[in-house]
C-alpha angles and dihedrals in degrees: 000000000000118000117253119246109266091209094051089050094045119111090229097049094129091053091048091050091049091050090051092050090049089056099247115161120261090239094053092048092048089050091057099046120057116230096024128107130199088249094053091049091049091051091047093051093049097041110028112019094064090041091055091056093046094054096037096117098053107032143067087257092068096108093046094048094046090050093052093044092047090051092052091047090048092050090048092050090051090050091052091050091052090048092051092049093048091050091048090052092045091241099152095176094055091041091055092049090048090050090054091049091047090053090050090050091052091050091050092048090050091050093048092049092046092241096122116079107211096172112126116258120221118199118198117198121192109215114229086222091075096098091055091046092049090052092048092051094049091046092051089052095053093102087055105055096176094053092042090053093049092049092045091050092049090051092048091050090057100251087132126019 
């Protein structure tokens, strides 16, 4: 049976979730809450925090998820107000910092809402040089008719295209 999440079972789960949303480091959070490790907090954020938000409307976690999501939205709105003020005052340095924070807020919102696909992407490119390579392999195997036949059959069966 899989082990339960130590953060989900922790008495201070709401505070841990708020700290995660605020962007605190896993190590700092683990240092504040007994029984939690940076690894357990990382697993919780990746596995459960986004899941809470996705199922907020139809589960017992609705209040918690709405609270976390509202906090992130509030932080993002504050960042946008700071950005607007900095731009109005011509404070480029503060505006750039606010832009970075706004981008981070958007990424966090997208993660919490399950709108950001973080799955790795694998691109496979078939080299157009394959026909020449296939010919070279079969030619090299000519002195070995049994091996050449096996390779040719494998190619014909579609094991390599």
